[in-house]
C-alpha positions as CSV (number, residue, x, y, z in Angstrom):
1,M,30.6,-41.0,-10.7
2,I,33.4,-39.0,-9.0
3,T,33.0,-37.6,-5.5
4,L,34.5,-34.7,-3.7
5,K,36.1,-37.2,-1.3
6,D,37.8,-38.9,-4.3
7,I,39.5,-35.8,-5.5
8,L,40.6,-34.7,-2.0
9,Y,42.8,-37.8,-1.5
10,G,46.2,-36.8,-0.3
11,V,45.3,-33.1,0.2
12,P,46.3,-31.8,3.7
13,I,42.9,-30.5,5.0
14,E,42.7,-28.1,7.9
15,S,39.0,-27.9,8.3
16,T,35.8,-29.0,6.6
17,K,32.2,-27.6,6.5
18,G,29.7,-29.8,4.8
19,N,29.6,-33.2,3.2
20,T,32.4,-34.6,1.1
21,Q,30.4,-37.6,-0.1
22,I,28.9,-35.6,-2.9
23,A,29.1,-36.1,-6.7
24,I,31.0,-33.4,-8.5
25,T,31.1,-32.4,-12.2
26,N,34.1,-30.3,-13.0
27,L,37.0,-28.4,-11.4
28,H,37.9,-24.7,-11.8
29,F,40.0,-21.9,-10.3
30,D,38.4,-19.3,-12.6
31,S,35.0,-18.4,-11.2
32,R,33.8,-17.3,-14.6
33,K,33.9,-20.9,-15.8
34,V,32.0,-22.5,-12.9
35,E,28.7,-24.3,-13.6
36,L,26.3,-26.5,-11.7
37,N,27.9,-29.0,-9.3
38,D,31.5,-27.9,-10.0
39,V,34.3,-27.5,-7.5
40,F,35.8,-24.0,-7.2
41,V,39.4,-23.7,-5.9
42,A,40.2,-20.1,-4.6
43,I,43.7,-19.2,-5.5
44,K,45.7,-16.2,-4.2
45,G,47.4,-15.0,-7.3
46,T,50.0,-12.3,-7.7
47,E,47.3,-9.9,-9.1
48,V,43.9,-11.4,-8.2
49,D,42.7,-13.2,-5.1
50,G,40.2,-15.9,-6.0
51,H,38.8,-15.8,-2.5
52,K,37.0,-12.6,-3.6
53,F,35.0,-14.7,-6.1
54,I,33.8,-17.5,-3.9
55,E,30.3,-16.0,-3.6
56,K,30.1,-15.6,-7.4
57,A,31.2,-19.2,-7.9
58,V,28.6,-20.5,-5.5
59,N,25.9,-18.4,-7.1
60,Q,26.9,-20.0,-10.5
61,G,26.4,-23.4,-9.1
62,A,29.6,-24.5,-7.3
63,I,28.8,-27.4,-5.0
64,A,32.1,-27.2,-3.2
65,V,34.8,-24.6,-2.5
66,V,38.4,-25.2,-1.6
67,C,40.0,-22.2,0.0
68,E,42.7,-21.0,2.5
69,V,40.2,-18.8,4.4
70,F,36.5,-19.6,4.9
71,P,34.3,-16.8,3.6
72,E,32.1,-14.9,6.1
73,Q,29.0,-16.2,4.5
74,I,28.6,-20.0,4.4
75,Q,25.8,-21.1,2.2
76,G,23.8,-24.3,2.9
77,G,24.2,-27.2,0.5
78,V,27.8,-26.2,-0.3
79,T,30.8,-27.9,1.1
80,Y,33.8,-25.8,2.2
81,I,37.3,-27.2,2.5
82,Q,40.0,-25.2,4.2
83,V,43.7,-25.9,3.2
84,A,47.0,-24.2,4.0
85,D,48.0,-23.8,0.3
86,S,45.2,-23.8,-2.3
87,K,47.7,-23.9,-5.2
88,K,49.2,-27.1,-4.0
89,A,45.8,-28.4,-3.1
90,L,44.6,-27.6,-6.7
91,A,47.5,-29.6,-8.2
92,I,46.8,-32.7,-6.1
93,I,43.0,-32.4,-6.7
94,A,43.6,-32.0,-10.5
95,N,45.8,-35.1,-10.5
96,N,43.1,-37.1,-8.6
97,Y,40.3,-35.8,-10.8
98,Y,42.1,-37.0,-14.0
99,D,43.1,-40.3,-12.4
100,S,46.8,-39.7,-12.0
101,P,47.6,-39.6,-15.8
102,S,51.4,-38.9,-15.3
103,K,51.7,-42.4,-13.8
104,K,50.5,-44.0,-17.0
105,I,53.1,-42.5,-19.3
106,K,56.8,-41.7,-19.1
107,L,56.8,-38.0,-18.2
108,I,60.2,-36.3,-18.5
109,G,60.7,-32.8,-17.1
110,V,63.2,-30.3,-18.4
111,T,64.3,-27.4,-16.2
112,G,67.0,-24.7,-16.3
113,T,67.3,-21.1,-17.5
114,N,68.0,-21.7,-21.1
115,G,67.4,-24.7,-23.4
116,K,64.1,-26.0,-21.9
117,T,62.1,-25.4,-25.0
118,T,64.8,-26.7,-27.4
119,V,65.4,-29.9,-25.4
120,S,61.8,-30.8,-24.8
121,S,60.7,-29.9,-28.4
122,L,63.5,-31.8,-30.0
123,L,62.9,-34.8,-27.8
124,Y,59.2,-34.7,-28.9
125,Q,60.4,-34.4,-32.6
126,M,62.9,-37.2,-32.2
127,F,60.6,-39.7,-30.6
128,K,57.8,-38.8,-33.0
129,N,60.1,-39.4,-36.0
130,A,61.1,-42.8,-34.4
131,G,57.5,-43.9,-34.5
132,Y,56.3,-43.3,-31.0
133,A,53.1,-41.6,-29.8
134,V,54.4,-38.6,-28.0
135,G,53.3,-35.6,-25.9
136,L,54.8,-32.2,-25.4
137,I,54.1,-29.4,-22.9
138,S,56.2,-26.4,-23.8
139,T,56.4,-22.6,-24.1
140,I,55.5,-22.8,-27.8
141,K,52.7,-25.3,-27.7
142,I,51.1,-28.4,-26.2
143,M,51.1,-31.5,-28.4
144,V,48.9,-34.6,-27.7
145,D,50.6,-36.8,-30.2
146,E,49.7,-35.0,-33.4
147,E,46.9,-32.7,-32.0
148,E,48.2,-29.2,-31.3
149,Y,47.0,-26.8,-28.5
150,S,48.1,-23.3,-27.8
151,T,49.6,-22.2,-24.5
152,K,50.6,-18.9,-22.8
153,L,52.7,-20.3,-20.0
154,T,56.0,-22.3,-20.0
155,T,54.4,-24.5,-17.4
156,P,50.6,-24.3,-17.5
157,D,48.3,-24.4,-14.5
158,S,47.8,-27.9,-12.9
159,I,44.3,-28.4,-14.3
160,T,45.6,-27.8,-17.9
161,I,48.6,-30.1,-17.3
162,N,46.6,-33.0,-16.0
163,K,43.8,-32.5,-18.6
164,H,46.2,-32.8,-21.4
165,L,48.2,-35.7,-19.8
166,A,44.9,-37.5,-19.5
167,A,44.2,-36.9,-23.2
168,M,47.7,-38.3,-23.9
169,V,46.8,-41.4,-22.0
170,D,43.6,-41.8,-24.0
171,A,45.6,-41.2,-27.3
172,G,48.1,-44.0,-26.4
173,V,51.0,-41.7,-25.8
174,N,54.1,-43.4,-24.5
175,Y,56.3,-40.4,-23.6
176,C,55.7,-36.8,-22.7
177,F,58.4,-34.1,-22.6
178,M,57.6,-31.1,-20.5
179,E,59.2,-27.8,-19.7
180,V,59.3,-27.2,-15.9
181,S,59.7,-23.5,-15.1
182,S,60.8,-22.0,-11.7
183,H,57.4,-20.3,-11.5
184,G,55.6,-23.6,-12.1
185,I,57.6,-25.3,-9.3
186,A,57.2,-22.4,-6.8
187,Q,53.5,-22.2,-7.5
188,H,53.1,-26.0,-7.1
189,R,51.7,-26.5,-10.6
190,T,53.7,-29.7,-10.9
191,A,52.8,-31.1,-7.4
192,G,51.4,-34.6,-7.5
193,L,52.9,-35.3,-11.0
194,H,55.0,-38.5,-11.4
195,F,58.1,-37.8,-13.4
196,A,60.1,-40.7,-14.9
197,G,63.0,-38.4,-15.4
198,G,64.4,-34.9,-15.0
199,I,66.9,-32.9,-17.1
200,F,68.9,-29.8,-15.9
201,T,70.2,-27.6,-18.7
202,N,71.9,-24.6,-17.0
203,L,71.3,-21.8,-14.6
204,S,71.9,-18.1,-15.1
205,H,70.4,-14.6,-14.4
206,D,66.6,-14.6,-14.9
207,H,63.2,-14.1,-13.1
208,L,64.8,-12.2,-10.2
209,D,61.7,-10.0,-10.2
210,Y,59.8,-13.0,-8.9
211,H,62.4,-15.0,-6.9
212,K,64.2,-11.9,-5.5
213,T,67.6,-13.6,-5.1
214,F,69.6,-15.9,-7.3
215,A,69.9,-18.4,-4.4
216,E,66.1,-18.6,-4.2
217,Y,65.8,-19.1,-7.9
218,R,68.4,-21.9,-7.8
219,D,66.9,-23.6,-4.8
220,V,63.4,-23.7,-6.5
221,K,65.0,-25.4,-9.5
222,K,66.7,-27.9,-7.2
223,Q,63.3,-28.7,-5.5
224,F,62.2,-30.3,-8.8
225,F,65.0,-32.9,-8.5
226,D,64.6,-33.3,-4.7
227,E,61.0,-34.5,-5.4
228,L,61.8,-37.2,-8.0
229,D,61.5,-40.7,-6.7
230,K,64.1,-43.5,-6.8
231,S,62.6,-45.1,-9.9
232,A,63.3,-41.9,-11.9
233,F,66.6,-40.7,-13.5
234,A,68.1,-37.2,-13.2
235,I,70.4,-35.9,-15.9
236,T,72.6,-32.8,-15.2
237,N,75.0,-30.5,-17.1
238,I,78.1,-30.7,-15.0
239,D,79.9,-27.9,-16.9
240,D,77.4,-25.6,-15.2
241,K,78.6,-24.7,-11.7
242,N,75.2,-25.5,-10.3
243,G,74.9,-28.8,-12.1
244,L,76.0,-31.2,-9.3
245,F,74.2,-29.0,-6.7
246,M,70.9,-29.7,-8.5
247,L,71.2,-33.5,-7.9
248,Q,72.7,-33.2,-4.4
249,N,69.6,-34.6,-2.6
250,T,67.7,-36.4,-5.3
251,P,66.7,-40.0,-4.7
252,A,66.7,-40.5,-8.5
253,K,69.5,-42.3,-10.4
254,K,72.1,-39.6,-11.4
255,Y,73.7,-39.1,-14.8
256,T,75.9,-36.3,-16.2
257,Y,76.6,-34.7,-19.5
258,A,79.3,-32.2,-20.5
259,L,81.5,-30.6,-23.2
260,K,84.4,-29.7,-20.9
261,T,84.4,-32.3,-18.2
262,L,84.4,-36.0,-17.9
263,A,80.8,-37.2,-17.8
264,D,78.5,-40.2,-18.5
265,Y,77.6,-38.5,-21.7
266,K,80.5,-36.6,-23.2
267,V,80.1,-34.4,-26.3
268,Q,82.9,-32.8,-28.4
269,I,82.5,-30.3,-31.2
270,L,84.5,-31.3,-34.2
271,E,83.1,-28.7,-36.6
272,N,80.9,-25.6,-36.0
273,E,79.5,-23.9,-39.1
274,F,76.3,-22.0,-40.1
275,T,75.2,-25.2,-41.8
276,G,75.4,-27.2,-38.5
277,L,77.6,-29.1,-36.1
278,L,79.8,-32.2,-36.4
279,L,79.8,-33.8,-32.9
280,K,81.4,-36.7,-31.2
281,L,78.9,-38.2,-28.7
282,N,80.6,-40.8,-26.5
283,N,83.0,-41.5,-29.3
284,Q,80.3,-41.7,-32.0
285,E,80.3,-39.0,-34.7
286,V,77.0,-37.4,-35.7
287,W,76.1,-34.4,-37.9
288,T,73.3,-32.1,-36.9
289,T,71.8,-29.0,-38.6
290,L,71.6,-27.3,-35.2
291,I,74.3,-24.6,-34.6
292,G,76.5,-23.5,-31.7
293,A,78.0,-24.8,-28.5
294,F,74.8,-24.2,-26.6
295,N,73.1,-26.6,-29.0
296,A,75.9,-29.1,-28.5
297,Y,74.8,-29.2,-24.8
298,N,71.2,-29.6,-25.8
299,I,72.1,-32.5,-28.1
300,A,74.0,-34.2,-25.3
301,A,71.0,-33.9,-23.0
302,I,68.8,-35.3,-25.7
303,F,71.2,-38.2,-26.5
304,A,71.4,-39.0,-22.7
305,T,67.6,-39.0,-22.3
306,A,66.9,-41.1,-25.3
307,D,69.6,-43.6,-24.2
308,L,68.1,-43.8,-20.7
309,L,64.6,-44.4,-22.2
310,G,66.0,-47.4,-24.1
311,I,66.6,-46.0,-27.6
312,P,69.5,-48.0,-29.2
313,V,72.7,-45.9,-29.8
314,L,72.6,-46.1,-33.6
315,E,68.9,-45.2,-33.7
316,N,69.6,-42.4,-31.3
317,L,72.3,-41.0,-33.5
318,K,70.2,-41.4,-36.7
319,Q,67.3,-39.5,-35.2
320,I,69.7,-36.7,-33.9
321,S,71.0,-36.2,-37.4
322,K,67.3,-35.6,-38.6
323,L,66.4,-33.0,-36.0
324,K,65.3,-29.6,-37.2
325,A,65.7,-26.3,-35.3
326,V,62.8,-25.2,-33.1
327,N,60.9,-22.1,-34.1
328,G,62.6,-19.0,-32.9
329,R,65.7,-20.7,-31.8
330,F,68.6,-19.6,-34.0
331,Q,66.3,-19.5,-37.0
332,Y,68.0,-17.8,-39.9
333,V,67.2,-16.5,-43.4
334,V,69.6,-15.1,-46.1
335,S,68.7,-12.3,-48.5
336,P,69.0,-13.5,-52.1
337,K,71.2,-10.8,-53.5
338,Q,73.4,-9.3,-50.7
339,K,73.6,-12.5,-48.8
340,V,72.7,-10.7,-45.5
341,T,72.0,-13.3,-42.9
342,A,69.3,-12.6,-40.3
343,I,69.0,-14.7,-37.2
344,V,66.0,-14.7,-35.0
345,D,66.5,-16.1,-31.5
346,Y,64.5,-16.2,-28.2
347,A,67.6,-15.1,-26.2
348,H,66.0,-13.0,-23.5
349,T,68.5,-13.5,-20.7
350,P,72.1,-12.2,-20.5
351,D,73.5,-15.8,-20.7
352,A,71.4,-16.8,-23.6
353,L,72.3,-13.6,-25.5
354,K,76.0,-14.2,-24.8
355,N,75.8,-17.8,-26.0
356,V,74.1,-16.8,-29.3
357,L,76.6,-13.9,-29.9
358,Q,79.5,-16.2,-29.1
359,T,78.2,-18.8,-31.5
360,I,77.9,-16.2,-34.3
361,N,81.3,-14.7,-33.6
362,S,82.9,-18.2,-33.5
363,I,81.6,-19.0,-37.0
364,R,81.9,-15.7,-38.9
365,S,85.0,-14.5,-40.7
366,N,85.0,-11.0,-39.1
367,N,85.1,-9.4,-42.6
368,E,81.4,-8.7,-42.0
369,S,79.5,-6.7,-39.4
370,L,77.2,-8.1,-36.7
371,I,74.2,-5.9,-36.1
372,T,72.1,-6.8,-33.0
373,V,68.5,-5.7,-32.4
374,V,67.5,-6.3,-28.8
375,G,65.1,-5.2,-26.1
376,C,63.9,-6.3,-22.7
377,G,60.4,-7.2,-21.6
378,G,58.3,-4.9,-19.3
379,D,57.0,-5.9,-15.9
380,R,59.9,-8.4,-15.6
381,D,63.3,-8.6,-13.9
382,K,64.7,-5.1,-14.3
383,T,68.2,-6.0,-13.0
384,K,69.1,-7.8,-16.2
385,R,68.4,-4.8,-18.5
386,P,71.8,-3.1,-18.2
387,V,73.5,-6.6,-18.4
388,M,71.7,-7.4,-21.6
389,A,72.9,-4.1,-23.1
390,Q,76.5,-4.7,-21.9
391,V,76.6,-8.2,-23.4
392,A,75.1,-7.0,-26.7
393,T,77.4,-4.1,-27.2
394,A,80.5,-6.0,-26.2
395,S,80.1,-8.6,-28.9
396,S,78.4,-6.7,-31.8
397,N,79.6,-4.1,-34.3
398,R,76.3,-2.2,-34.1
399,V,73.4,-2.5,-31.6
400,I,69.9,-1.2,-31.9
401,F,68.0,-1.1,-28.6
402,T,64.2,-1.4,-29.2
403,S,60.9,-2.4,-27.6
404,D,60.3,-6.1,-26.7
405,N,57.0,-6.8,-25.0
406,P,56.8,-3.6,-22.9
407,R,53.5,-4.7,-21.3
408,T,52.4,-2.0,-18.9
409,E,55.8,-0.2,-18.8
410,D,57.0,2.8,-21.0
411,P,59.3,1.2,-23.6
412,D,61.5,4.3,-23.7
413,T,62.1,3.9,-20.0
414,I,63.1,0.2,-20.5
415,I,65.6,1.2,-23.2
416,E,67.1,3.9,-21.0
417,E,67.5,1.4,-18.2
418,M,69.3,-0.9,-20.7
419,Q,71.6,1.8,-21.9
420,V,73.0,2.3,-18.4
421,G,75.0,-0.9,-19.0
422,V,76.8,0.3,-22.1
423,E,80.5,0.8,-21.5
424,P,81.9,4.1,-22.6
425,Q,83.9,2.7,-25.5
426,N,80.8,1.1,-26.9
427,I,78.4,4.1,-26.8
428,G,79.2,5.1,-30.4
429,K,77.9,1.8,-31.8
430,C,74.4,2.1,-30.3
431,L,71.1,3.4,-31.6
432,A,67.7,3.5,-29.8
433,I,64.6,3.0,-31.9
434,T,61.5,2.3,-29.9
435,Q,59.3,0.9,-32.6
436,R,60.5,-2.7,-33.1
437,K,59.5,-2.9,-36.8
438,E,61.4,0.3,-37.5
439,A,64.4,-1.1,-35.6
440,I,64.5,-4.2,-37.7
441,K,64.1,-2.2,-40.9
442,T,67.0,0.0,-39.8
443,A,69.2,-3.0,-39.2
444,C,68.4,-4.2,-42.7
445,V,69.2,-0.8,-44.3
446,L,72.5,-0.6,-42.4
447,A,73.5,-4.1,-43.4
448,Q,76.1,-4.4,-46.2
449,D,76.8,-7.4,-48.3
450,G,77.5,-10.5,-46.2
451,D,76.6,-8.8,-42.9
452,I,74.8,-10.6,-40.1
453,I,71.7,-9.4,-38.2
454,L,70.7,-10.9,-34.9
455,I,67.1,-10.1,-33.7
456,A,67.0,-11.3,-30.1
457,G,64.4,-11.7,-27.4
458,K,61.1,-12.7,-28.9
459,G,62.0,-15.7,-31.0
460,H,58.9,-17.8,-31.7
461,E,56.4,-15.2,-30.4
462,T,53.9,-14.0,-33.0
463,Y,52.7,-11.0,-31.0
464,Q,53.9,-7.9,-29.2
465,E,52.2,-7.0,-25.9
466,I,51.7,-3.3,-25.2
467,N,49.5,-2.1,-22.4
468,G,47.7,-5.5,-22.0
469,V,46.9,-5.7,-25.8
470,R,48.6,-8.3,-28.0
471,T,49.0,-7.3,-31.6
472,D,50.4,-9.5,-34.4
473,F,54.2,-9.3,-34.7
474,D,56.6,-12.0,-35.9
475,D,60.3,-11.1,-36.0
476,L,61.0,-13.7,-38.7
477,K,58.3,-12.5,-41.0
478,V,59.2,-8.8,-40.5
479,V,62.9,-9.3,-41.3
480,Q,62.1,-11.5,-44.3
481,E,59.9,-8.7,-45.6
482,F,62.7,-6.2,-45.4
483,L,65.4,-8.6,-46.7
484,I,63.3,-9.1,-49.8
485,Q,63.3,-5.4,-50.3
486,L,67.1,-5.3,-50.2
487,K,67.4,-7.0,-53.6
488,K,65.5,-4.2,-55.4
C-alpha cells in the first residue's frame, strides 16, 4: 500500500488541508483520467490551467489534490496540498510513486540544440548491439529494452518518464539514454531524476518563442549540469563556445570532446564521403556509415560516453563501426536511373540546416545542382524564419520554400516571413510552393542527372499538423514515390 505521505516525501509544502495518511491508487495531471482514490496534480500549462478542473477531478473520485492555489470549495474527505510550483512537485511525486527508478539504472541525459536524438538513439543502438538491456527516451520513441512506445515530446511529462523508467527496472535494463530538452528542464519534468551522466552537444538559435532570449535558453541548459551530483560525469563539446560554460558549476566529473581543440576525446576526419566517414578517435581509426562533420561530433560524444561507462576501447570502436543512421537524420535514397540523391533531414534550426548543407557541399563535386526544400513550423520561434531562408539560399542552387507543420498559422504567412531573409543576389533561385507534397514533386522534376535534393525540417515525422489536425505525411516516402517516377 502506498500512501499520500509516501509520495509527498521531499516536496516543499506550503499548506495542507486534510489527512496525508491515506492510501492512494494512481497519479494524474489530466483530470479526464482520474478515477477513485487517485491523486490529481493541478498544473498551470501554457494553454490550460489544471486548477480549473479540480472540482471535476474530485467528482471523478480524486482523494487528494496538489495545487498552487486552494479552490474556493473544499470538499470533505479530500486532502488538499498547496505547493509553490506544482510542476516541480509533480516530478518529485512521480519519482516517489514509482520508487525512484532512475537510481536503479544508469540514466544518461543528452542536451543541446542539435544532435540529442542522434546521440541518444545511437547509444541505445550501440549498447543493444553489445548485448545489454537498454532503454531510450527520445523525440522519436521510447524503448523499454525491445518494447517500443510512441511519444509526442522530446522530454515527456514526469509521470511518463518515471513510469517507463520503472518498467525498465522491471525489465532488467542496465542503461537508459534520454533526450533532455530545454522545455523539459524549465518545466521541471526531470526534477528528482538521478542522472549518472550528462552530455552537451552544442547550442544555437532555437526555442526563442519560449525562452525569449538566447541567454535564458543557454542558462536553462546549464541548469541540467548544475544539478548533476559528484558521482556523475559531464561530457561537453569544447568546440562550441558555450561548451565550457555548461560545466562551469557542475559537481560532476568533467570531460571534453572536440574536432578542432585539444580534448579528452579528440576526433579527426580522415575521409568524408556519401558512403560514410573515416575517423581517428584518440589515435584509433574507425569507419562509420554516418556522414558529415556534425556526425563526427556525435560519434565523439558516443565514444566518450561508452568509454566512461566502461566499454573497452576495441569493443567501443567495433560497435561504432556497426551504427546505422537514425530515422530522418541524413537519410538518403538514390533514383535508379538518373542517380538523383534525395536526403531527408530533421534540420529545423539555422545551425542544423547550415551543418547539413555544408556537409553536402563538402562531399559533392559541384558539377551537380543542390535543390533544397525547406519550411518553418507554425506557433514556434518566428525569429529564426528569415535566418533559415538566408542559410538555405546561400548554400543551395535552388530553394523551394514550403509548408512544414503550420499548426494554427497561415502557411503562406510563414513562407513570406522566411523570404524576408533572402539576400537580393539569391532571390532568383527561390520558389514558393505552399503544398509540401507539390514542393517535393517540383524538386524531383527540376532535378537533372546526378543532382542532390535536400528535404529539411521534418525528418522522422510521419505526419503534417495543420489547424490542430495531424494527417499522414512522410518526407522519405513521398520523395521515394516521385524518384521512382523519374525512371519512366
